[in-house]
N, C-alpha and C positions, 0 to 999 in steps of 0.2 A: 104237767106242762114242762117241768125240768127234764123229765125222762124223754119226752117227745123232742125237746131241743137237742138233747145229747144224741138221740137217734138220727135226727136230721143232720147234725154236725158230722157224725161219723160217716153218713152216706156221702156228704159233700167231700170229706177227706178221701174216701175211696175213689170217687170220681176224679178228684184232683191227682191222686197217685197214678191214675191211668193216663190222664190228659197231660200231666206235668212234663213227662219226658218228651212228648210230641211237641209241646209248646217250647220247651227248653232248647230243642234242636235248632230253632229259628232265632234264638237270642243273638244279639249283636256283639256279645263279648268276644267272639272269635276274631274280630277285626283287630289286627296288631296296631300298637301305638307305642311311641317312645316313652321311657320313664321321665316324668316331668322334673325339671330342676326345682329344688326346694325354694320356697319363698319365705321371707321373714314375716312374723305376725304384723297385722295392720295396726301399727301403733297410733296412727292418727289418720283421720279422713280429710286431709287437706287436699286441695286440687293437685299439688305437685306429687304428693305421695300416691294418690289415686291414679294419676296419669302414668306413673312408673309401673304400678301394679297392673294396670290395664295393658300396657305395652308388653310386659313380660308374659301375660296370659295369651296375648295375641300371637306372640312368637311360638308358644307351646301349641296353640291351635294350628298354626301354619305347619309346624313340624309333623303333627299328627295327620294333617291332610295330605302331606307329601308321602308319608308312610302308607296311608290307606290307598292312595293312587298307585303306588308302586306294587302293591299286592292285589290290584285289580278290584278294589271295593269302591266302585264309582259312586254309588249312592252316598256312602259315608264321606267320601272326598268332596262331593258337591255340597253336602251339608256343612262341612267344615270350612269350605271357602266362603259360604254365607256368614258363618260365625266370625271369620277373620276380618270382616268389614271394620275399618278403623272407626266407624261411627258407633260401634257397639262396645260395651264396657263389661269385661269379665274380671272378677276378682281372683278366680282360680280356674284351672282346667287340667283334667287328666283323661286322656282318651282310652285308657285301658278298661277292660271288663265292662263294656257297655257305656262307660263314660261317667265322669263326675265333672260338674261345672257349676259356677256361681255367677250369675249375670245380674247387673244393676240396671234398673230402668229409672231414670231421673237423676238429679244431682245429689249424690250422696253427701257431698261435702257441706251442703247447707240444709239437708233434710231434717225437719223437726219431727216427722212421723215416718217410720220405716216398717213396711210389711214384708215379712219373710215368708215366702210361699213354698211349702213343702209338698211335693207331688206324691201321688200314690203309685200303684202298680203300672208296669209296662211303659214307663217313661225312661228314655235313654237318649243317646245322641241322635239316633235315627228318627226318633219321634219327638225330639225336643221342641219342634214347632208348636205342639199342643200346649206345653208349659209356657213357652214364650208368648203365644197368643193371649192366653189368660192373663199373664203378667202385664202385657201392653194394655189390655182392656181395663184392668184394675187401675193401672197408673193413670189412664185417661179419666177415670171416675174420681180421682183424688185431686187435691190442689197442687200448686207448684212447689210447696214446701214439703212435699211427700216424695218418698222413693219406694219402689218395689224391688225386692231381691228374689230372683228365682233360684232356690237352693236345691240343685240336683247333686246332693252330697253323698248319695249312697246307691248301691246296686239294687234297684227296685225289683220286686218279684214279678214274674209273669202273672197276669190276671187269673188264669186258670192253672193253678199249680198248688202243690202242697205248701210251698213257702208262703203263699198269700193267705193261708188259713192258720198260720202260727206266728207268734211274735219274735221268732228267732232272728229274722233279718232286721227287724226294728231294733232289737237289742244291740246288734252290731252297729247300726246306724246312729243310735242315740248319742253316743259320746262325741261323734263328729258334729252333730247339730249343736250340742251343748257348747263345744269349743268355739264354733263359729259365732254363736250368739254372744258369748263372753267377749270374743275379739271385737265384734261389732259394738258392743256396749262400751268397751274401752276406747274405741275410736270415735264414737259419737255418744259421749256420756249423758248429754241432755235430751237425747231423742226419745220419743215414745215408740217402743218396738212392739209389734204384734206378730204372733206366729199364726199363720193361716195354713191349715192342715187338711189336705184332701185325701179321702179314701184311706188306703193303707198308710199314708203319711200321718194320719191321726195317731196311729200306734207309735210311730217314731216320735212324734211330739209328746205323746203321753209319757213315754219312757224317759224322754229328755227333760221333762217339765220340772222335777223337784228342785226348788231353790233358784230356778232360772229367772233373771231380772227382765221380765217382759210385762207389758200392761194387759194384754189379752191373748188368750189361746182360743182359736176359732176352729172348731171341728165341723167339716161339711162333707156330705157323702160318706160318713164315717161308719165303718163296720165295728168300731170299738176303739178304745184308747189304751188297752192293756190293763185296765183297772175296772173295779165294780162301781166306784163312785168318784165324782169329781174331787172330793176331799182327799182321795188317795193320791192325787197328782202332787200333793204337797207344794202348792204354789200360791202366791198371793195374787196372781193374775186372775182376771175375770175369765171364766171358762164359758164359751158359747158353743151351741150346737144347732145345726139346721139341716134340713133334708128336703129336697124337691119332691113334689107329689109323684113324679114318675121314676124315682130312683129305685133301682132293683135292690139296692143295699137294704132297704127297709124290710125285705122279705127274708133276709138271712137269719139263721139262728144266732143269738148273741149269748155267748158263754165263754168261760175261761176254765178249762179243765186241766188239772195237773195230773199227768200220767207218769209212770215210772221212767219212760224213755223220752218224753217231750211234753211241752205245754201246748194244748190244743185250744183254738179259739182266740178271739181278739178282745174279749172283755164285754162288759154290759153295753146295752144300747145307749149312746149318749143323749138320745132324745127322751128316754124314759124319765118320768118324774123322780124315780129313786136315784138316778144318777146325779141329779142336782145341778145341771148346767143351765145357764140362761139360754132361752130359745130365741132364735132370730127367724124372721120370715124369709122363706126361700122360694115360695111360689111354685110354678110348674116347671116342667123340664125333666131331663134325665140325669144320669150320673155324671155326665161330662159338661153339664150346662150351667154350673154355678157361677162361672165368670163370663157367661155369654153377654154380649152387648145388650143393654136395655133390660136385663133380667132383674127380677125382684131380689134374688140372692146377691147379685153384684152390688146393688144399691145398699142392701143391709150390711154387707161386709165392708163396703167403703165407709159407712157411718161408724162402724166399730173401729176401724183403723184410725179414723179422725177423732175418736173419743166423743162422738156425738150421739151415741146410742144409750138409751136408758137400760133398765133391767131386762126389757124385752125389745129387741130391735125389729 
């Protein structure tokens, strides 16, 4: 079985090495954007501090939108005009290399429960609406003392690419996620924080997990978390895993192979008994349906965020 998994994995890598350059050519990183001004750490999540941080991010978004428009990138400019709406709340923004941004849904200054949503492959500023939609639906499933944070803090790989089959991009992203969660913990020391990790975002969360002060790490649509067992995440958080019945990720080979020139694969299947995660009910649907309105997975994830889930949600 191990030999077959390795053979399948190498076949997938070969296909990705051919498809990757074609996919990469359409990546949005070529859209120019100004270098954002540095912002101080979020020392406190008071209404006044947050309002200033949101205003600074809005100014960065506006500047990036003007730059995109000047260079003829109308789609990006239109998306950035939507993001610059004063009703929206961004803790940070960087329009370069596909984009990095952190958006808050709910009142962070009084949130007792905070869900940090880490996206997977192919999410960038041009496709940010997918992450925003899921965040809004999750926020609607929670109570008023909860907040959701969409953390697009790294350059996500293309779905069909060599990068999506190796943990190298996640290794680069993990320090930024760790730093953000620590900043959030300092700003809201009493809040219950959960990491919600979709698809390739599970690898980012897995590599960022050791010692991180969060209550739950939730892996969904996960091809792996960069480890063979949940215990290797070195966290006191409860580790959850769920997969919808129609998710193609379930058919992927799950392995982590150290080669002389690279690490291939994303780790063991988080749903396997040997991995040791708590399993939550995800119901039907496909790879992008975990936060769909009315879905079983959304209800399960909301219970976990609220601390109302038992050993099996």
